[in-house]
C-alpha positions in Angstrom: -38.0 88.2 125.9 -35.0 89.6 127.7 -35.1 87.6 131.0 -32.7 84.8 129.9 -30.3 87.1 127.9 -27.1 87.4 130.0 -25.6 90.7 128.7 -23.2 91.2 131.5 -19.5 91.7 132.3 -19.6 88.2 133.9 -19.8 86.6 130.5 -16.8 88.5 129.2 -14.8 87.5 132.4 -15.8 83.9 131.9 -14.7 84.0 128.3 -11.4 85.6 129.3 -10.8 82.8 131.8 -11.7 80.2 129.2 -9.3 81.7 126.6 -6.4 82.0 129.1 -6.8 78.7 130.8 -7.7 76.3 128.0 -5.2 75.2 125.4 -6.6 74.4 122.0 -5.6 71.7 119.7 -3.6 74.3 117.8 -0.8 76.4 119.1 -2.4 79.6 117.7 -6.1 78.8 117.8 -7.8 78.8 121.2 -10.4 76.5 122.5 -14.0 77.7 122.4 -15.3 79.8 125.3 -18.5 79.8 127.2 -20.7 77.1 128.6 -22.2 74.2 126.7 -25.3 75.3 124.8 -24.6 79.0 125.2 -25.4 80.8 122.0 -24.3 84.4 121.4 -26.3 86.3 118.9 -24.6 89.4 117.4 -26.2 92.2 115.5 -28.0 95.5 115.5 -29.9 96.3 118.7 -32.9 97.9 116.9 -33.3 94.7 114.7 -32.9 92.6 117.8 -35.8 94.4 119.5 -38.0 94.0 116.4 -39.7 91.0 114.7 -36.4 89.4 113.5 -35.0 89.4 117.0 -38.3 87.9 118.3 -38.1 85.2 115.6 -34.5 84.3 116.6 -35.3 84.3 120.3 -38.4 82.1 119.9 -36.4 79.6 117.8 -33.7 79.0 120.4 -35.8 79.6 123.5 -38.3 76.9 122.7 -38.6 74.1 125.3 -36.3 71.1 124.8 -38.3 67.9 124.4 -38.2 65.1 127.0 -37.3 67.1 130.1 -39.3 67.0 133.4 -39.0 70.7 133.9 -39.1 73.5 131.2 -35.6 74.3 129.9 -34.8 76.2 126.6 -32.8 74.6 123.8 -30.0 77.2 124.3 -29.0 79.8 126.7 -29.2 83.0 124.6 -26.7 85.8 124.9 -27.1 89.0 122.9 -24.3 91.4 121.9 -24.4 94.4 119.7 -22.1 94.3 116.7 -19.7 97.0 117.9 -19.2 95.1 121.2 -18.0 92.0 119.4 -14.3 92.4 120.2 -11.4 90.0 120.3 -12.2 88.9 123.9 -15.5 87.3 122.8 -14.3 86.0 119.4 -13.7 82.4 120.7 -17.4 82.0 121.8 -18.4 78.4 121.0 -21.7 79.1 119.2 -22.2 82.4 117.3 -25.1 83.7 115.2 -24.7 86.9 113.2 -27.5 88.7 111.4 -27.2 91.5 108.9 -30.1 93.2 107.2 -29.3 95.6 104.3 -31.4 96.2 101.2 -28.3 97.7 99.4 -26.3 94.5 99.8 -28.8 91.7 99.6 -31.7 90.8 97.3 -32.9 87.7 99.1 -32.5 86.0 102.5 -29.7 83.5 103.1 -28.4 81.4 106.0 -24.8 80.2 105.8 -22.8 77.9 108.1 -19.1 77.9 109.0 -16.8 76.8 111.7 -13.4 77.2 113.4 -13.0 80.9 112.4 -11.7 82.1 115.8 -11.5 78.9 117.8 -11.4 75.1 117.4 -14.8 73.5 117.0 -16.5 76.9 116.8 -20.0 76.9 115.2 -21.0 80.0 113.2 -24.3 80.8 111.5 -24.8 84.0 109.5 -28.3 85.3 108.4 -28.4 88.0 105.7 -31.4 89.6 104.1 -32.6 92.7 102.4 -35.4 93.3 105.0 -36.8 91.8 108.2 -39.6 89.9 106.4 -37.1 88.0 104.3 -34.9 87.4 107.3 -37.8 85.9 109.2 -38.7 83.7 106.3 -35.2 82.1 106.0 -34.9 81.8 109.8 -38.2 79.8 109.9 -37.3 77.7 106.9 -33.8 76.8 108.2 -34.7 76.7 111.9 -34.3 73.0 112.4 -31.1 72.9 110.3 -29.6 75.7 112.4 -30.5 74.0 115.7 -29.1 70.6 114.4 -25.8 72.4 113.4 -25.2 73.8 116.9 -26.2 70.5 118.6 -24.0 68.5 116.3 -21.0 70.8 117.1 -21.7 70.5 120.8 -21.7 66.7 120.5 -18.5 66.8 118.4 -16.8 68.7 121.3 -18.0 66.0 123.7 -16.8 63.2 121.5 -13.4 64.8 121.2 -13.2 64.9 124.9 -14.4 61.4 125.4 -11.9 60.1 122.8 -9.1 61.6 124.9 -10.4 60.2 128.2 -12.0 57.0 127.1 -13.1 53.8 128.8 -11.3 51.2 126.6 -12.8 48.3 128.6 -16.4 49.5 128.0 -15.7 50.3 124.3 -14.4 46.7 123.8 -17.3 45.1 125.6 -19.9 47.0 123.5 -18.0 46.2 120.3 -17.8 42.5 121.3 -21.4 42.1 122.4 -23.3 44.5 120.1 -20.9 44.9 117.2 -20.8 48.7 117.3 -18.3 51.3 118.5 -19.1 54.1 120.9 -16.8 56.8 122.3 -17.5 55.9 126.0 -15.8 58.3 128.5 -13.8 57.0 131.4 -16.2 58.4 134.0 -18.9 56.0 132.7 -17.1 53.0 134.1 -19.7 50.7 135.8 -20.6 47.9 133.4 -23.4 45.3 133.3 -23.5 42.8 130.4 -26.3 40.6 129.2 -27.2 38.7 126.1 -27.0 41.3 123.3 -27.1 44.0 126.0 -24.6 46.3 127.7 -25.3 48.9 130.4 -22.7 51.4 131.4 -23.0 54.0 134.2 -21.0 56.4 136.2 -22.7 55.1 139.3 -23.0 58.6 140.9 -25.5 59.3 143.7 -25.7 63.0 142.7 -25.8 63.0 138.8 -26.2 59.6 137.3 -25.3 59.4 133.6 -25.9 56.0 131.9 -25.7 54.4 128.5 -27.2 51.1 127.4 -27.1 49.3 124.0 -29.1 46.3 122.9 -30.1 44.2 119.9 -33.6 42.8 119.3 -35.0 40.8 116.4 -36.4 42.7 113.4 -39.9 41.8 112.3 -41.1 44.5 109.9 -41.3 48.3 109.4 -43.6 48.7 112.5 -40.5 48.1 114.6 -39.6 51.7 113.8 -43.0 53.1 115.1 -42.9 55.0 118.4 -45.2 52.5 120.2 -43.1 49.5 119.1 -39.8 51.2 120.1 -41.2 52.0 123.6 -42.6 48.4 123.9 -39.2 46.9 123.2 -37.5 49.4 125.5 -39.7 48.5 128.4 -39.2 44.8 127.8 -35.4 45.2 128.0 -35.3 47.6 130.9 -37.6 45.4 133.0 -35.1 42.5 132.6 -31.8 44.4 133.0 -32.2 47.8 134.6 -33.3 47.3 138.2 -34.2 50.1 140.6 -33.0 50.6 144.1 -35.9 48.8 145.8 -36.4 45.0 145.6 -38.5 44.2 142.5 -38.3 47.7 141.1 -37.2 48.4 137.5 -37.0 51.1 134.9 -40.0 51.8 132.5 -41.1 54.6 130.3 -43.3 57.5 131.5 -46.0 57.9 128.9 -48.8 59.8 130.7 -47.2 62.9 132.2 -45.1 63.9 129.2 -45.4 61.4 126.3 -42.2 60.5 124.4 -41.7 62.1 121.0 -39.9 60.7 118.0 -38.3 62.0 114.9 -36.8 60.2 111.9 -33.6 61.1 109.9 -30.6 59.4 108.4 -27.4 58.8 110.3 -24.4 57.7 108.2 -26.8 56.7 105.5 -28.8 54.5 107.9 -32.4 55.2 108.8 -32.6 56.3 112.4 -35.5 57.0 114.8 -34.7 59.2 117.7 -37.0 59.1 120.8 -36.9 61.6 123.6 -38.9 61.2 126.8 -39.0 60.5 130.5 -38.2 57.3 132.3 -39.5 56.3 135.8 -38.9 53.5 138.2 -41.8 51.0 138.7 -41.9 50.3 142.4 -39.8 53.3 143.4 -39.5 57.1 142.9 -36.6 57.6 140.6 -37.0 59.2 137.1 -35.5 61.5 134.6 -34.9 62.2 130.8 -33.8 59.7 128.2 -32.9 59.8 124.5 -32.6 56.7 122.3 -31.6 56.0 118.7 -32.8 53.0 116.8 -31.2 51.5 113.6 -31.7 48.5 111.4 -28.9 46.0 111.0 -30.0 44.4 107.7 -27.1 41.9 107.7 -28.3 40.2 110.9 -32.0 41.2 110.5 -31.9 42.9 113.9 -32.6 46.2 115.5 -29.8 48.1 117.3 -30.8 50.7 119.9 -28.5 52.9 121.9 -29.8 55.0 124.7 -28.6 57.7 127.2 -30.4 58.5 130.4 -29.8 60.8 133.4 -30.9 60.9 137.0 -30.2 64.3 138.5 -33.0 65.2 140.9 -31.3 68.3 142.3 -30.0 69.7 139.0 -31.2 71.1 135.7 -31.2 68.3 133.1 -30.6 69.9 129.7 -26.8 69.9 129.7 -26.5 66.6 131.7 -28.6 64.6 129.1 -27.0 66.4 126.2 -23.5 65.5 127.5 -24.5 61.9 127.8 -26.3 61.9 124.5 -23.1 62.9 122.8 -22.0 59.3 123.2 -24.8 58.3 120.9 -23.5 60.6 118.2 -20.2 58.7 118.2 -21.8 55.5 117.0 -19.9 53.6 114.4 -21.0 50.4 112.7 -18.7 47.5 112.0 
C-alpha cells in the first residue's frame, strides 16, 4: 500500500521550486504545485493506516483504462495533518479527511477549488466513524475522480489557450464545425472530407488529435462495436503507418476498449478508451475518443486523442492530449 506514496523531502523541494518559479494568474495567488495527476491526501496517520486509508488508496491507485502497461489513476502522496504547512498549501490536488463522532452525524464529501492556488482542486471527506467514511467514499468515488481529472484538463486548456495553434483551430472549425483548444506544439495538419488530423510529429512522444463526421443511422451508432467499426474505417483511409500499405486500427484482443456514457454540455457523449495498433507495422499506444450526435445535420461527430511513446509511461501523455477533447465547443 505504501510503495507509491512519496512522503519525502523531494516533494517539498519540488513544490518550493514550483511556488517560487511559477507566476499565477493573480498577483497574490500562486500557481498550483506538483506534477500533473499528483494527489496529496492529508489526514490522521492512524486513520490512513486503517480501513479508510485503504479505501482511499484503492480508489486512486486503480489502473487507468486503455493503457498498454499498468499505471494508477493518480500518484498518491500522503501527509499528516500537522505537516500540512504553507509550503505545501499550493498543491494542485488535495484531499482532506476528518473523522470525529463529536462533530459529524453522517458522512459527507464536499468539493472546492482555488483556496491556496489558481485551479486548485480540493475534496474534503468528513464522517463520524470509519464505516461512514468508507460508505461515502465508495458512493462518491467516480465523482471525486472526475473532479480531479476535469481540473487537470482545465489547467491544460488554459495553457493551450495561451499557446494555441490558430491555423489548426480554424481548419477544424471550417471542416468539422466545432472549436478545439489546439496547442501550438500540435502543428502538423492533414485534412480530408469531414476529417482533420493534427500531430506534433515527434519521433519520441507523438501526440495526435483527429476529428471527423460520419452519417448518423440510429441509436446503435453509439454502441461500442459501431464506434470502433467507424473508427477503423476512418483510420484505414486517413491515418497511414510508417511502412507502405500500413495503417492505424484498433487493438481489440489484448486489452479490449471500454466505453462509458455521460452528458457533455447537455449532449449525449460516449467516451471510448483503448489501444491502437498499426496494421502492417509495429507501432501502437493508447487512445481516447468522444462521440456526439449533431441532430441538425444528422451526423456523428467524433474527436480522438492518441499517443505513441514507446520509451515512456503513457498516463500523463495521453491525459495531456486528452485535455484538448475537453475543450470541445459546438457552433
